[in-house]
C-alpha positions as CSV (number, residue, x, y, z in Angstrom):
1,X,-76.2,76.9,-104.9
2,X,-79.7,77.8,-106.2
3,X,-81.3,80.9,-104.6
4,X,-84.1,80.6,-102.0
5,X,-86.6,82.0,-104.4
6,X,-85.4,79.8,-107.2
7,X,-85.9,76.6,-105.1
8,X,-89.2,77.8,-103.9
9,X,-90.4,78.7,-107.4
10,X,-89.4,75.3,-108.7
11,X,-91.2,73.5,-105.8
12,X,-94.3,75.7,-106.3
13,X,-94.5,74.8,-110.0
14,X,-93.7,71.1,-109.4
15,X,-96.2,70.8,-106.6
16,X,-98.8,72.7,-108.5
17,X,-98.7,70.2,-111.3
18,X,-98.9,67.2,-109.0
19,X,-101.6,68.8,-106.9
20,X,-103.5,69.6,-110.1
21,X,-103.7,66.0,-110.9
22,X,-104.9,65.0,-107.4
23,X,-107.3,67.9,-107.3
24,X,-108.9,67.0,-110.6
25,X,-109.5,63.5,-109.1
26,X,-110.6,64.3,-105.6
27,X,-111.9,68.0,-105.5
28,X,-115.4,66.9,-106.6
29,X,-115.8,64.6,-103.6
30,X,-113.9,66.7,-100.9
31,X,-115.7,69.2,-98.6
32,X,-114.6,72.6,-99.9
33,X,-113.5,71.2,-103.3
34,X,-110.5,73.0,-104.8
35,X,-110.1,75.2,-101.7
36,X,-109.4,72.1,-99.6
37,X,-106.9,71.0,-102.2
38,X,-105.2,74.4,-102.2
39,X,-105.1,74.5,-98.4
40,X,-103.4,71.0,-98.2
41,X,-100.9,72.1,-100.9
42,X,-100.0,75.3,-99.0
43,X,-99.7,73.4,-95.7
44,X,-97.3,70.8,-97.1
45,X,-95.2,73.3,-99.0
46,X,-94.8,75.9,-96.3
47,X,-91.9,74.2,-94.5
48,X,-89.8,74.5,-97.6
49,X,-89.2,78.2,-97.0
50,X,-87.9,77.5,-93.5
51,X,-85.8,74.5,-94.7
52,X,-84.0,76.4,-97.5
53,X,-83.6,79.6,-95.6
54,X,-81.6,77.9,-92.8
55,X,-79.0,76.5,-95.2
56,X,-75.6,78.2,-94.8
57,X,-76.0,79.5,-91.3
58,X,-79.4,81.1,-91.1
59,X,-81.9,80.1,-88.4
60,X,-81.1,76.9,-86.7
61,X,-84.1,74.5,-86.6
62,X,-84.7,72.6,-83.5
63,X,-85.1,68.8,-83.2
64,X,-88.9,69.4,-82.9
65,X,-88.9,71.4,-86.2
66,X,-86.9,68.8,-88.1
67,X,-89.1,65.9,-86.9
68,X,-92.6,67.5,-86.9
69,X,-92.2,70.1,-89.6
70,X,-89.4,69.1,-92.1
71,X,-90.1,65.4,-92.0
72,X,-93.8,65.7,-92.9
73,X,-92.7,68.0,-95.8
74,X,-90.4,65.2,-97.2
75,X,-93.0,62.6,-96.7
76,X,-95.5,64.8,-98.5
77,X,-93.1,65.4,-101.4
78,X,-92.4,61.6,-101.7
79,X,-96.2,60.9,-101.6
80,X,-96.9,63.5,-104.3
81,X,-94.2,62.0,-106.5
82,X,-95.8,58.6,-106.3
83,X,-99.6,59.3,-105.9
84,X,-100.0,61.7,-108.8
85,X,-98.5,59.4,-111.5
86,X,-100.5,56.5,-110.0
87,X,-103.6,58.7,-110.5
88,X,-102.7,59.4,-114.1
89,X,-102.2,55.6,-114.7
90,X,-105.5,54.9,-113.1
91,X,-107.3,57.5,-115.3
92,X,-105.8,56.0,-118.4
93,X,-106.9,52.5,-117.3
94,X,-110.4,53.8,-116.3
95,X,-110.9,55.3,-119.8
96,X,-111.5,51.8,-121.2
97,X,-114.4,51.4,-118.8
98,X,-115.8,54.9,-119.1
99,X,-114.8,55.7,-115.5
100,X,-111.6,57.7,-115.7
101,X,-112.0,59.6,-112.4
102,X,-113.0,56.4,-110.5
103,X,-110.0,54.6,-112.0
104,X,-107.7,57.3,-110.9
105,X,-109.1,57.4,-107.4
106,X,-108.8,53.6,-107.0
107,X,-105.2,53.7,-108.2
108,X,-104.3,56.5,-105.8
109,X,-105.9,54.5,-103.0
110,X,-103.8,51.4,-103.8
111,X,-100.6,53.5,-104.1
112,X,-101.3,55.2,-100.8
113,X,-101.7,51.8,-99.1
114,X,-98.4,50.7,-100.7
115,X,-96.7,53.9,-99.4
116,X,-97.8,53.3,-95.9
117,X,-96.3,49.8,-96.0
118,X,-93.1,51.2,-97.6
119,X,-92.8,53.9,-94.9
120,X,-93.2,51.4,-92.1
121,X,-90.7,49.0,-93.7
122,X,-88.3,51.8,-94.4
123,X,-88.6,53.2,-90.8
124,X,-87.7,49.8,-89.4
125,X,-84.7,49.6,-91.8
126,X,-83.4,53.0,-90.7
127,X,-83.2,51.7,-87.1
128,X,-80.8,48.9,-88.0
129,X,-77.1,49.0,-88.1
130,X,-74.9,46.6,-90.1
131,X,-71.2,46.1,-89.4
132,X,-69.8,44.9,-92.8
133,X,-66.3,43.4,-92.8
134,X,-64.6,43.9,-96.2
135,X,-61.3,42.3,-97.1
136,X,-59.6,43.8,-100.1
137,X,-56.4,42.4,-101.7
138,X,-53.8,44.4,-103.6
139,X,-50.8,42.9,-105.2
140,X,-48.8,46.2,-104.7
141,X,-49.6,46.5,-101.0
142,X,-46.5,47.0,-99.0
143,X,-45.9,44.1,-96.6
144,X,-46.1,46.4,-93.6
145,X,-49.7,47.3,-94.4
146,X,-50.9,43.7,-94.7
147,X,-53.8,43.2,-92.2
148,X,-54.3,46.9,-91.6
149,X,-57.8,47.6,-90.4
150,X,-59.8,50.7,-91.4
151,X,-63.3,51.7,-90.3
152,X,-65.3,53.8,-92.8
153,X,-68.2,55.9,-91.6
154,X,-70.1,58.0,-94.2
155,X,-73.2,60.2,-94.5
156,X,-73.9,60.4,-90.8
157,X,-76.1,63.5,-91.3
158,X,-76.0,64.2,-87.6
159,X,-78.3,66.9,-86.2
160,X,-80.2,67.5,-82.9
161,X,-82.9,65.1,-84.1
162,X,-80.6,62.2,-84.7
163,X,-81.4,59.3,-82.3
164,X,-78.7,59.2,-79.6
165,X,-79.0,55.4,-79.4
166,X,-78.1,55.0,-83.0
167,X,-75.0,57.1,-82.7
168,X,-74.0,55.2,-79.5
169,X,-74.3,51.9,-81.5
170,X,-72.1,53.4,-84.2
171,X,-69.5,54.3,-81.6
172,X,-69.8,50.8,-80.0
173,X,-69.3,49.2,-83.4
174,X,-66.2,51.3,-84.1
175,X,-64.6,50.5,-80.7
176,X,-65.4,46.8,-81.2
177,X,-63.6,46.8,-84.6
178,X,-60.4,48.1,-83.0
179,X,-59.4,50.0,-86.2
180,X,-56.0,51.4,-86.7
181,X,-57.5,54.3,-88.8
182,X,-61.0,55.8,-88.9
183,X,-62.2,57.6,-92.0
184,X,-65.3,59.7,-92.5
185,X,-66.2,60.1,-96.1
186,X,-68.4,63.2,-96.0
187,X,-71.8,64.5,-94.9
188,X,-70.9,64.4,-91.3
189,X,-73.6,67.0,-90.5
190,X,-77.2,67.2,-91.6
191,X,-77.6,70.7,-93.1
192,X,-76.5,73.4,-90.7
193,X,-73.2,74.5,-89.3
194,X,-74.3,74.1,-85.7
195,X,-74.9,70.5,-86.4
196,X,-71.2,70.0,-85.5
197,X,-72.4,70.5,-81.9
198,X,-74.4,67.2,-81.7
199,X,-71.7,65.6,-83.9
200,X,-69.1,66.5,-81.3
201,X,-71.3,65.2,-78.4
202,X,-71.7,61.9,-80.2
203,X,-68.2,61.4,-81.6
204,X,-66.0,63.4,-79.5
205,X,-64.3,60.2,-78.2
206,X,-63.7,58.8,-81.7
207,X,-60.0,57.8,-81.9
208,X,-57.6,55.3,-83.5
209,X,-53.8,54.8,-83.4
210,X,-53.3,56.3,-86.8
211,X,-56.0,59.0,-86.3
212,X,-59.4,60.0,-87.5
213,X,-59.5,61.6,-91.0
214,X,-62.6,63.4,-92.5
215,X,-63.4,65.0,-95.8
216,X,-66.2,67.3,-97.0
217,X,-69.5,66.0,-98.4
218,X,-72.1,68.1,-100.2
219,X,-74.2,68.6,-97.1
220,X,-71.1,69.8,-95.1
221,X,-70.6,72.3,-97.9
222,X,-74.2,73.4,-98.0
223,X,-74.2,73.9,-94.3
224,X,-71.2,76.3,-94.4
225,X,-67.9,74.5,-94.9
226,X,-65.6,76.6,-92.9
227,X,-67.7,76.4,-89.8
228,X,-68.1,72.6,-90.2
229,X,-64.4,72.2,-90.8
230,X,-63.5,74.1,-87.7
231,X,-65.9,72.0,-85.7
232,X,-64.4,68.8,-86.9
233,X,-60.9,69.9,-86.3
234,X,-61.8,70.9,-82.8
235,X,-62.6,67.3,-82.2
236,X,-59.0,66.4,-83.1
237,X,-59.8,65.0,-86.5
238,X,-57.6,65.6,-89.5
239,X,-59.6,67.2,-92.3
240,X,-58.3,66.7,-95.8
241,X,-59.4,68.8,-98.8
242,X,-57.4,68.2,-102.0
243,X,-54.4,67.0,-100.1
244,X,-52.6,63.9,-98.9
245,X,-50.7,62.8,-95.8
246,X,-48.4,59.8,-95.2
247,X,-49.1,57.4,-92.3
248,X,-46.5,54.9,-91.0
249,X,-47.4,51.3,-90.2
250,X,-45.2,48.3,-89.8
251,X,-42.3,50.1,-91.4
252,X,-44.4,50.9,-94.5
253,X,-46.1,54.0,-95.6
254,X,-49.7,54.5,-96.5
255,X,-50.7,57.8,-98.2
256,X,-54.2,58.9,-97.4
257,X,-55.7,61.6,-99.6
258,X,-59.0,63.5,-99.4
259,X,-60.7,65.4,-102.2
260,X,-63.1,68.3,-102.1
261,X,-66.7,67.9,-103.1
262,X,-68.3,68.8,-106.5
263,X,-71.1,70.6,-104.7
264,X,-68.7,73.4,-103.9
265,X,-68.5,74.3,-107.7
266,X,-72.1,75.6,-107.5
267,X,-71.5,77.9,-104.5
268,X,-70.2,81.4,-104.6
269,X,-67.7,81.4,-101.8
270,X,-63.9,81.2,-101.6
271,X,-63.5,78.2,-99.2
272,X,-61.8,76.1,-101.9
273,X,-63.6,72.9,-101.1
274,X,-64.2,72.0,-104.8
275,X,-62.4,68.9,-106.0
276,X,-59.0,69.1,-107.6
277,X,-57.7,65.5,-108.2
278,X,-54.4,66.8,-109.6
279,X,-53.7,68.8,-106.5
280,X,-55.0,66.0,-104.2
281,X,-52.3,63.6,-105.5
282,X,-49.6,66.2,-106.2
283,X,-47.6,65.3,-103.1
284,X,-47.9,61.5,-103.4
285,X,-44.7,59.8,-104.6
286,X,-45.0,57.7,-107.8
287,X,-45.9,54.1,-107.0
288,X,-46.9,54.8,-103.4
289,X,-49.9,52.9,-102.1
290,X,-52.7,55.4,-101.8
291,X,-56.1,55.4,-100.2
292,X,-58.3,58.3,-101.5
293,X,-61.4,59.5,-99.7
294,X,-63.9,61.0,-102.2
295,X,-67.4,61.6,-101.0
296,X,-68.9,61.6,-104.5
297,X,-68.0,58.4,-106.4
298,X,-68.2,60.4,-109.7
299,X,-64.6,61.3,-108.9
300,X,-63.4,57.7,-109.1
301,X,-62.9,57.3,-112.8
302,X,-60.3,60.1,-112.8
303,X,-58.7,58.7,-109.7
304,X,-58.6,55.2,-111.3
305,X,-57.0,56.7,-114.4
306,X,-54.2,58.1,-112.2
307,X,-53.5,54.6,-110.7
308,X,-55.1,55.1,-107.3
309,X,-55.4,51.6,-105.8
310,X,-58.3,52.2,-103.4
311,X,-61.0,54.9,-103.2
312,X,-63.7,55.1,-100.5
313,X,-66.9,57.0,-101.2
314,X,-70.4,57.6,-99.9
315,X,-73.0,60.1,-101.0
316,X,-75.5,57.8,-102.8
317,X,-77.2,56.2,-99.8
318,X,-78.0,53.5,-102.4
319,X,-81.1,55.7,-102.9
320,X,-82.2,54.5,-99.4
321,X,-84.1,51.9,-101.4
322,X,-82.2,49.0,-103.0
323,X,-82.4,45.4,-104.2
324,X,-78.9,44.2,-103.5
325,X,-79.3,40.8,-105.2
326,X,-80.0,42.5,-108.4
327,X,-77.3,45.1,-107.9
328,X,-80.0,47.8,-108.2
329,X,-80.8,50.8,-106.1
330,X,-82.9,54.0,-106.5
331,X,-79.6,55.8,-107.2
332,X,-78.6,53.4,-110.0
333,X,-80.5,55.2,-112.9
334,X,-78.8,58.4,-112.1
335,X,-75.2,57.4,-111.3
336,X,-72.7,55.3,-113.2
337,X,-71.3,54.0,-109.8
338,X,-74.1,53.9,-107.3
339,X,-73.6,51.1,-104.8
340,X,-71.1,48.5,-103.6
341,X,-67.8,47.5,-105.0
342,X,-66.2,48.3,-108.3
343,X,-62.9,47.4,-109.9
344,X,-61.1,48.9,-112.9
345,X,-57.7,47.7,-113.8
346,X,-55.8,47.8,-110.6
347,X,-58.1,50.3,-108.9
348,X,-61.0,49.5,-106.5
349,X,-63.9,51.7,-105.4
350,X,-66.1,50.9,-102.4
351,X,-69.3,53.0,-101.9
352,X,-70.6,53.0,-98.3
353,X,-74.4,53.1,-98.2
354,X,-74.3,55.6,-95.4
355,X,-74.2,55.1,-91.6
356,X,-77.5,57.0,-91.1
357,X,-80.2,58.5,-93.4
358,X,-81.1,61.9,-94.7
359,X,-84.5,63.5,-95.0
360,X,-86.9,60.8,-93.8
361,X,-86.1,57.7,-91.8
362,X,-86.5,55.2,-94.6
363,X,-84.0,52.6,-95.7
364,X,-85.3,49.5,-97.6
365,X,-82.7,46.9,-98.6
366,X,-79.8,49.1,-97.6
367,X,-79.5,49.5,-93.8
368,X,-77.0,51.9,-92.2
369,X,-73.5,50.5,-92.3
370,X,-70.2,50.7,-90.5
371,X,-67.6,49.3,-92.9
372,X,-64.6,47.5,-91.4
373,X,-62.0,47.2,-94.2
374,X,-58.9,45.0,-93.9
375,X,-56.1,45.5,-96.4
376,X,-54.4,42.3,-97.7
377,X,-51.6,41.5,-100.0
378,X,-53.5,38.4,-101.0
379,X,-56.7,36.5,-100.1
380,X,-57.1,32.8,-99.9
381,X,-59.6,32.9,-102.8
382,X,-57.8,35.8,-104.5
383,X,-61.0,37.8,-104.6
384,X,-62.5,40.5,-102.5
385,X,-64.7,39.2,-99.7
386,X,-67.4,41.0,-97.9
387,X,-70.3,40.1,-95.6
388,X,-72.4,41.9,-93.1
389,X,-73.3,41.4,-89.5
390,X,-76.1,43.3,-87.7
391,X,-75.7,45.1,-84.4
392,X,-78.7,45.3,-82.2
C-alpha cells in the first residue's frame, strides 16, 4: 500500500496542477486573488491526511467526520477533475474570439451547473435499492442443485455513516428472497477495522439454511484484514480465503470457493489474503460443480480457464455511473470485465454493481443491488434471464 506521504505528495501535485488552471482563470476576479485560490486548495485537500492516516487501524473517524469532512473532500476532488479540463477546453475555444479567459470561465460555469445536476441525480440513485432476479442455466448442474436460490451482496462499504434505513431494506430484501445460501463478495466494510461494529449491528441476523459465506475485498484488506475477518467470523459467517468448502443440497454437492484479493499483493503484511487460484481450487474434485466468489473480476479469466462454471464478483461499482443500454460504465475503459454478465466457453461471470456506494452517495444508471440467483439445469428459452425490481 502506498505510504501516507506518497499519497499526500501525489494529491498535492495533482491538485496543484488543477488548481493552477482554475486559479489562472479566476484569481484576477476573486477577492484576494491567488491567496484565495491557495486557501480553497488547502481547505479541500486537508481531509486527505486524516483519511489516509486512518487506514489500517489508526484513528477511527466518526460518522460526522465521514459525512462533513471526507465527503466534501471527495466531492471536491471530483469537481476539480471535471472543472479544470472544462476550463482548458473553454480557453481553447475562446482563443478563436480573442477571449481565452472569458471562454474558460463560461465553460467552468456550465460544467459546474452540470455537476450540481449530476450530484443530485446521483444522490437520488444512491438511495434506491434494486432486487435483481437472475436465472442461470448450466448443462452440468447436478439435478439436486436445480432451483437452488443464492443471494449475492457485494460492496456494502458499511461504516457508522451508512444509512440504517438502507441496510434495513437490504436485510428485508434478503429475507423476502428466502435464499438457501447468502454470499458476500467483498468490501463488507468501508475503510476501517472498527467498521465491523456497524456491519454486525446491521447484519448480525443474516442467515440461510446453507450458511453465509464472505470473502475479502480490497477495502477489507486496506482496513486491516485480520481484524475484519475476526469481526465477520464472530457473526457466524464462513470466511473463505483461497479455499473451498462443499455444501449438500438435494443429495447433490455444490463446492463454494473464495479467493483472496489482489490488493493484498501491495501490502507488507503476512495475512495471506492475496489471491491464489491454484490453492483455491486444489481441494475441489475434478468435474464438481463449483461456485467461486472473487471480489475482483480480473481473476475470472484464470478461473474460466480452469473450468469453473460460475464466478460471482463485485468491486467495480460500474463506476457508480453507467449507461446499461449501451453496456458502458465509468469502469469500462479501465477493466476488461466491468459490469453485468459474461460467458466464456462453459464459464459464467456475474459482476454485482454493489449493494451500497463508496466515497460519495452518487449512483447514476446503476442503483444498489441485491442479486437473487437461481441455478437451473435448463431454462425455457435456453438463455440466462435477468430483470430487476425496485424496493422502496
